C-alpha positions in Angstrom: -40.0 -26.4 -40.9 -39.2 -25.0 -44.4 -40.4 -27.5 -47.2 -38.7 -27.3 -51.1 -41.3 -28.3 -53.7 -40.1 -29.2 -56.9 -42.9 -29.4 -59.4 -43.5 -28.4 -63.0 -47.2 -28.0 -62.8 -47.7 -24.3 -61.4 -51.4 -25.4 -60.4 -50.0 -28.2 -58.5 -47.5 -26.0 -57.2 -50.1 -23.7 -55.9 -52.2 -26.6 -54.5 -49.1 -28.1 -52.5 -48.8 -24.7 -51.4 -52.4 -23.7 -50.1 -52.1 -27.1 -47.7 -48.9 -27.4 -46.8 -49.1 -23.7 -45.6 -52.2 -24.6 -43.9 -50.1 -27.1 -41.9 -48.0 -24.8 -40.9 -44.8 -25.3 -43.3 -43.0 -22.3 -45.1 -42.5 -23.3 -48.5 -39.6 -22.6 -51.6 -41.5 -23.4 -55.2 -39.1 -24.7 -57.9 -40.4 -25.5 -61.4 -36.9 -27.6 -63.0 -34.2 -29.8 -61.5 -31.8 -27.7 -61.7 -33.0 -24.8 -60.5 -34.0 -27.4 -57.2 -30.1 -28.6 -56.6 -29.2 -24.5 -57.0 -32.0 -24.1 -54.4 -30.2 -27.5 -52.1 -27.1 -25.7 -52.0 -28.1 -22.5 -51.3 -30.7 -22.6 -48.2 -31.3 -25.7 -45.9 -34.7 -27.8 -46.1 -36.4 -29.8 -44.0 -37.8 -32.2 -46.5 -38.1 -32.1 -50.4 -41.2 -33.1 -52.1 -39.8 -33.8 -55.9 -41.5 -34.6 -58.6 -40.2 -37.6 -61.1 -40.8 -35.9 -64.4 -38.7 -32.4 -64.7 -37.7 -30.2 -67.3 -34.4 -30.2 -68.3 -33.1 -32.4 -65.1 -35.2 -35.4 -64.2 -36.3 -36.1 -60.5 -34.2 -39.2 -60.1 -31.3 -37.4 -61.3 -32.0 -34.4 -59.2 -32.5 -37.3 -56.3 -29.2 -39.3 -57.0 -27.1 -35.6 -56.9 -28.5 -34.9 -53.8 -27.5 -38.0 -51.7 -24.1 -37.9 -53.4 -23.8 -34.5 -52.4 -24.5 -36.6 -48.8 -28.0 -34.6 -48.1 -29.8 -36.7 -45.9 -33.3 -34.1 -46.3 -36.2 -36.9 -46.4 -37.8 -36.9 -49.7 -41.0 -37.4 -50.9 -41.3 -38.4 -54.4 -44.8 -37.7 -56.4 -45.4 -38.5 -59.8 -47.5 -40.0 -62.1 -45.3 -43.0 -62.7 -47.1 -45.3 -60.4 -45.8 -48.7 -61.4 -44.6 -51.3 -58.4 -41.0 -51.1 -60.9 -41.4 -47.1 -60.7 -42.1 -47.2 -57.3 -39.0 -49.6 -56.7 -36.6 -47.1 -59.0 -37.5 -44.3 -57.1 -37.0 -45.5 -53.7 -33.6 -47.2 -55.0 -32.4 -43.9 -55.9 -32.7 -42.5 -52.4 -36.4 -41.1 -52.2 -37.8 -41.7 -48.4 -41.4 -42.4 -49.6 -43.1 -42.2 -53.2 -46.5 -41.3 -53.8 -48.4 -41.5 -56.8 -50.8 -38.8 -58.5 -53.7 -38.5 -58.4 -53.1 -38.0 -54.4 -55.0 -37.4 -51.4 -53.8 -34.4 -49.5 -54.7 -35.5 -46.3 -52.3 -38.4 -47.1 -49.9 -36.3 -49.0 -49.6 -34.5 -45.6 -49.6 -37.6 -42.8 -46.7 -39.3 -44.9 -44.9 -35.6 -45.0 -45.3 -35.9 -41.0 -44.4 -39.6 -40.9 -40.6 -38.7 -42.7 -40.0 -35.5 -41.2 -40.9 -37.4 -37.6 -38.0 -40.0 -38.5 -35.4 -38.1 -39.5 -36.2 -36.0 -36.4 -34.9 -38.6 -34.0 -38.4 -39.9 -32.7 -38.2 -43.0 -34.5 -34.5 -43.1 -36.3 -32.3 -41.8 -33.7 -28.6 -42.1 -35.2 -27.2 -39.7 -37.5 -23.6 -40.8 -39.4 -21.1 -38.5 -41.4 -17.5 -39.5 -42.0 -16.7 -41.2 -39.2 -18.9 -40.0 -36.5 -22.4 -41.0 -35.4 -24.4 -39.1 -33.2 -27.5 -40.6 -31.4 -29.9 -37.9 -31.2 -32.3 -39.4 -28.1 -29.0 -39.7 -26.0 -26.8 -37.1 -27.5 -23.9 -39.6 -27.3 -21.1 -38.7 -29.7 -19.4 -41.8 -31.0 -16.3 -41.3 -33.3 -12.9 -43.6 -33.8 -11.2 -43.0 -30.7 -14.6 -43.6 -28.0 -17.3 -41.3 -27.1 -18.8 -38.2 -25.2 -22.0 -37.1 -24.3 -23.5 -33.7 -25.7 -25.3 -31.0 -24.4 -29.0 -30.1 -25.3 -27.5 -26.9 -27.6 -24.5 -28.7 -28.8 -26.4 -31.9 -30.0 -28.8 -29.2 -31.9 -26.0 -27.7 -33.4 -23.9 -30.6 -34.3 -27.1 -32.5 -35.7 -28.0 -29.3 -37.7 -24.2 -29.4 -39.2 -24.4 -33.3 -39.9 -27.2 -33.2 -41.9 -25.7 -30.6 -44.4 -22.4 -31.7 -45.0 -20.5 -29.5 -47.2 -22.5 -26.9 -47.2 -21.6 -23.0 -46.5 -24.7 -22.5 -43.4 -25.3 -18.9 -43.2 -24.6 -17.4 -39.2 -27.9 -16.1 -39.7 -29.9 -19.2 -40.8 -28.2 -21.5 -38.0 -29.3 -18.9 -35.5 -32.7 -19.2 -36.7 -32.8 -23.1 -36.5 -31.2 -23.6 -33.6 -32.2 -21.0 -31.2 -35.2 -19.6 -33.0 -36.7 -16.3 -34.6 -37.7 -15.0 -31.5 -34.5 -15.2 -29.9 -32.3 -12.5 -28.7 -29.5 -14.4 -28.4 -25.7 -13.0 -29.5 -23.7 -14.2 -32.2 -21.4 -14.8 -29.6 -23.3 -17.6 -28.2 -23.2 -19.6 -31.6 -19.3 -18.6 -32.2 -19.0 -20.5 -28.5 -21.0 -23.3 -29.1 -19.0 -24.0 -32.6 -16.2 -24.0 -30.1 -17.9 -26.5 -27.9 -18.6 -29.2 -30.8 -14.9 -28.6 -32.4 -13.8 -29.4 -28.9 -16.1 -32.8 -29.0 -15.2 -33.9 -32.2 -11.3 -33.7 -31.2 -12.3 -35.4 -28.0 -12.9 -38.5 -30.0 -10.3 -37.9 -31.8 -12.7 -37.6 -35.9 -11.3 -36.3 -38.9 -14.7 -33.9 -39.0 -13.9 -30.5 -39.0 -16.0 -27.6 -38.9 -14.6 -24.8 -40.9 -15.3 -20.9 -40.7 -15.7 -19.4 -44.0 -15.3 -15.9 -43.0 -17.9 -13.3 -44.0 -20.1 -16.3 -44.4 -20.7 -18.3 -41.8 -19.7 -22.2 -41.3 -19.2 -25.8 -43.3 -18.9 -29.3 -41.9 -16.8 -31.5 -43.8 -14.1 -34.4 -42.9 -10.8 -34.0 -44.0 
């Protein structure tokens, strides 16, 4: 699991990195709002821990922007502003959870695990983008003209694409996330499964497309 931590307090960054890496997460740290958006555009993350008060662009602006762009990764807003009105404002902007400083490290990790579980389909199973809906539990894809059942690998691949809409996903990153770092799978297998998923989208007559970005990877969008 790859987490993006956006926090301008360097001491707190070190603390967060230590407890999260101890919990088994891989972490990337950014200290400004603009750097956070740049990282989100250039890499894929499983969750975001976001400070509200940031230089250049505050956390709420970052949050609203990434939601406008269709990024659905879970966001835990971490901030010293802990009044009920502050929490409502953060949740309305698109946060999935809100934790006020100072916080307990174990509570932070527990909340983060709960957010990731919900987005991985163990509680919330439906993933929507454009004119399609994918149920991660049943692997059923529903589109404008019917539905079809995907294989496990097809569902994993489409799930990854739909969670990162309108972004170029490098081939190496897709292979790592879908087949794992230890797998010896060849890139030709990725080409085959992209073909299979495209065929499934056509089967339900969706306007969602998986575009090949020559020399880089793939991008899902709705035409």
